[in-house]
C-alpha positions in Angstrom: 11.1 -14.9 -8.2 9.1 -12.5 -10.1 10.0 -8.9 -10.4 8.4 -6.0 -10.2 8.8 -1.5 -11.0 8.0 0.8 -8.6 7.5 4.6 -9.8 7.1 5.8 -6.9 4.6 9.0 -6.2 5.4 12.5 -8.1 7.6 15.7 -7.2 6.7 18.9 -8.2 5.6 18.1 -11.7 3.7 15.4 -12.7 5.5 13.0 -15.1 4.6 8.7 -16.0 7.4 7.6 -17.3 5.7 5.6 -19.5 8.9 4.6 -22.1 10.3 2.9 -18.5 7.4 0.5 -17.7 7.0 -0.4 -21.0 10.3 -1.4 -21.4 10.4 -3.3 -17.9 7.2 -5.3 -19.5 9.0 -6.0 -22.5 12.0 -7.4 -20.4 9.5 -9.6 -18.6 8.5 -7.8 -15.3 5.6 -9.0 -13.1 4.3 -5.6 -11.9 4.6 -2.0 -12.1 3.4 -0.5 -9.2 1.9 3.6 -7.8 1.7 5.7 -4.7 0.3 8.6 -3.0 1.9 10.8 -0.3 0.1 14.0 -0.2 0.4 15.3 -3.8 -0.5 12.9 -7.2 -2.7 9.9 -6.6 -1.7 6.6 -6.8 -4.8 5.4 -8.7 -4.7 7.8 -12.1 -1.1 6.6 -12.9 -2.4 3.7 -13.5 -5.4 3.9 -15.6 -3.1 5.5 -17.6 -1.0 3.2 -17.6 -3.1 0.5 -18.1 -3.9 2.2 -21.6 -0.2 2.0 -22.5 0.8 -1.6 -21.7 -0.9 -5.2 -21.9 0.0 -7.6 -19.9 2.4 -6.0 -16.7 0.3 -5.8 -13.3 -1.2 -2.8 -12.5 -0.5 -2.5 -8.3 -0.6 0.6 -5.9 2.1 1.2 -3.3 0.2 2.0 -0.9 -3.1 3.5 -1.4 -3.8 5.3 1.4 -7.0 4.1 3.1 -8.4 8.0 4.5 -7.8 9.0 1.0 -11.2 7.2 -0.4 -13.8 5.1 0.7 -14.0 0.8 1.1 -16.9 1.9 -1.8 -14.6 4.3 -3.8 -11.1 2.3 -3.3 -13.3 -1.2 -5.1 -14.9 1.1 -7.6 -11.2 2.6 -8.7 -9.4 -0.4 -8.4 -12.1 -2.6 -10.6 -12.5 -0.1 -13.2 -8.5 -0.3 -14.1 -8.6 -3.9 -13.6 -11.7 -3.9 -15.9 -10.3 -1.4 -18.8 -7.1 -3.2 -18.5 -8.5 -6.3 -19.7 -8.9 -8.1 -16.4 -6.7 -10.0 -14.0 -3.8 -6.9 -13.8 -5.4 -5.4 -10.6 -3.2 -4.8 -7.1 -4.8 -2.9 -4.4 -2.4 -2.0 -1.9 -3.7 -0.6 0.6 -2.2 0.6 3.7 -2.3 3.5 6.8 -0.4 6.2 6.6 0.3 7.7 9.5 -1.3 10.2 11.7 -0.2 13.2 10.4 -1.3 12.6 6.7 -4.5 10.6 8.0 -5.4 14.0 10.0 -3.2 16.6 9.0 -3.9 16.1 4.8 -7.1 13.9 4.6 -9.1 15.7 7.8 -10.1 12.4 9.1 -9.8 10.3 12.7 -6.9 8.3 13.0 -9.2 6.1 15.3 -7.5 2.5 15.4 -6.1 1.5 12.2 -6.4 -1.8 13.2 -10.1 -2.3 13.8 -10.3 0.3 10.3 -8.2 -2.5 7.9 -10.0 -5.5 8.8 -12.9 -3.5 8.3 -11.8 -1.9 4.0 -10.8 -4.8 3.2 -14.1 -6.8 4.1 -16.0 -3.9 2.3 -14.0 -4.2 -0.4 -14.2 -8.0 -1.1 -17.9 -8.1 -0.4 -18.1 -5.0 -3.1 -15.4 -7.6 -5.6 -18.0 -10.6 -5.2 -21.7 -8.6 -5.7 -23.2 -12.0 -4.0 -25.4 -9.7 -2.2 -26.2 -6.5 -1.7 -23.6 -4.5 1.3 -23.8 -4.6 4.4 -21.0 -4.5 7.1 -20.9 -3.9 11.1 -17.6 -2.4 11.9 -16.0 -2.1 15.0 -14.5 1.4 12.7 -17.0 1.3 9.5 -20.5 0.6 8.4 -22.2 -0.4 5.9 -25.3 1.6 4.8 -23.9 4.2 7.3 -26.1 5.5 10.2 -24.2 7.3 12.0 -24.7 11.4 13.0 -25.9 13.2 10.6 -26.9 10.1 8.9 -30.7 11.2 7.1 -31.9 7.5 8.1 -32.9 7.0 4.1 -29.8 4.5 3.5 -30.4 1.3 2.0 -28.0 -2.0 1.1 -26.6 -1.3 -2.6 -24.6 -4.1 -5.1 -22.1 -3.1 -7.9 -24.0 -2.1 -11.1 -20.5 -3.1 -12.4 -19.5 -6.9 -12.8 -16.0 -6.9 -10.9 -13.7 -9.6 -11.0 -14.5 -11.0 -7.3 -11.1 -11.8 -7.3 -8.5 -8.9 -7.3 -6.0 -9.3 -4.7 -5.5 -7.3 -1.8 -1.8 -6.8 -0.2 -1.7 -4.8 2.5 1.8 -2.9 3.5 2.2 -3.4 7.4 5.1 -3.4 10.5 4.1 -4.1 13.4 3.7 -7.8 15.0 -0.6 -7.2 15.4 -0.7 -5.7 11.7 1.3 -8.2 10.2 -0.9 -11.0 12.3 -3.7 -9.2 10.3 -2.3 -8.7 6.7 -1.7 -13.1 7.2 -4.9 -13.4 8.2 -6.6 -11.5 5.8 -5.1 -10.1 3.0 -3.6 -11.9 -0.4 0.0 -10.3 -0.3 2.3 -8.2 2.1 4.3 -4.5 1.4 7.2 -4.9 4.0 9.2 -1.6 4.3 12.6 -2.2 5.3 11.8 -6.1 4.4 15.7 -7.2 4.7 17.9 -10.4 4.4 16.5 -12.1 8.0 13.9 -10.7 8.8 11.5 -13.3 8.0 13.3 -15.2 11.2 11.0 -12.2 13.6 7.8 -12.7 10.5 7.8 -15.5 9.7 6.2 -16.7 13.0 3.4 -13.6 13.0 2.6 -14.5 9.8 2.3 -18.4 10.2 -0.3 -17.0 13.2 -2.1 -14.9 10.4 -2.6 -17.6 8.7 -3.7 -20.3 10.9 -6.6 -17.7 12.6 -7.9 -17.2 8.8 -8.7 -21.1 9.2 -9.1 -22.1 5.6 -5.6 -24.4 5.5 -4.1 -20.7 4.3 -0.4 -20.9 3.9 2.7 -19.2 2.5 1.8 -21.2 -1.1 -1.4 -18.7 -0.8 0.2 -15.6 -0.1 2.9 -12.9 -1.5 5.0 -10.8 -0.2 6.6 -8.4 -2.7 9.5 -7.3 -0.7 11.5 -4.3 -2.3 14.9 -2.1 -2.9 16.0 0.5 -4.4 18.1 0.0 -7.5 21.1 3.0 -8.5 23.1 1.8 -11.4 26.2 3.2 -11.5 30.0 2.5 -11.2 30.6 5.0 -8.3 29.5 3.5 -5.1 29.4 6.4 -3.1 27.6 9.1 -5.6 25.2 6.0 -5.9 24.6 6.4 -2.2 24.1 9.5 -1.8 21.7 9.9 -3.7 19.4 7.8 -1.6 19.7 8.8 1.5 17.4 12.0 1.6 14.9 9.3 0.8 16.1 7.5 4.0 16.6 10.8 6.0 12.3 12.0 5.0 11.0 8.6 6.0 13.1 7.7 9.4 13.0 11.0 10.3 10.2 13.3 8.2 7.3 11.1 7.6 5.8 11.6 10.9 6.2 12.8 14.1 9.2 12.5 16.4 7.1 10.5 18.5 5.0 8.3 16.2 6.9 7.6 13.1 5.8 4.0 12.1 8.7 3.8 9.8 10.9 5.6 12.1 10.4 2.5 14.6 10.9 -0.4 10.9 14.0 1.4 9.6 15.9 2.0 12.4 17.8 -0.3 15.1 18.6 0.9 18.5 21.2 2.6 18.0 20.1 4.9 14.7 16.7 5.3 17.1 18.6 7.1 19.8 20.5 9.5 17.2 17.9 10.9 15.6 15.7 11.2 18.6 18.8 13.5 20.1 19.0 15.9 17.3 14.6 15.8 16.3 13.0 18.3 13.5 16.8 17.9 11.7 15.9 15.7 8.8 13.3 16.4 5.9 10.3 17.1 5.9 8.5 16.9 2.3 9.0 14.6 -0.1 12.0 15.1 -2.9 12.9 14.4 -6.1 12.6 10.1 -6.1 14.7 7.6 -8.4 13.0 4.2 -9.3 12.9 1.0 -6.9 12.7 -2.6 -7.9 10.1 -5.1 -6.4 10.4 -8.4 -6.2 8.3 -11.6 -4.9 
């Protein structure tokens, strides 16, 4: 098992915990993870931390697909990887939810399964630089030839000679998306991953490996699970500090009719309680602590 540190996204004021990350690196932690919602972005803090550290891997947990094109995500990942000495960046991707995708980024929700599939395929082609990038996808195509195009686009190859092996992890939870993760990604960022979860997820992952068709198995794949850590002798007080963030994701980070976090995190009894009292939970980012990631 390897340990990681999640610094999340900022609250009202952005403070990158440099000393904490440096201490984690000194203690042998494998990775540090940023995040984004609808405030601070996931990329910039990692560029800053790359200059303040020497070895620790730099992961996004997650970059939201709607926030940037696959080309821009690949450029950002490759630039930080190069500046940090190479082999340190992990591109964690996720779709977020309809409220943020359409309400914040102004992008259509579309078909997330195919958007993720296209996005990852394009990023890998950009990283590898084997030829000018072309992709005919269900959701994303390069070059663009759709509505508003002037018809002058041509396939391009990255000027920067990128690390061709930058790993891509996906944050997914439903059966179809977990299978896709195992098929096309190097790792998985599950939410609510608890002891016993592999009884459900294991067969989905195995099916994804089978679809990859290249002998892929768990030995070629990383599960980057997370758990909150509060150091305190007051157990009730520590739990109380975590409740606002749990409530945010269970009830506020999504619409009452479509909340993927709620679907994953809530057993049926708690889900019925949440449905009986909609709109009573926090609706915006709260003050955030730090969480441990283990793989």
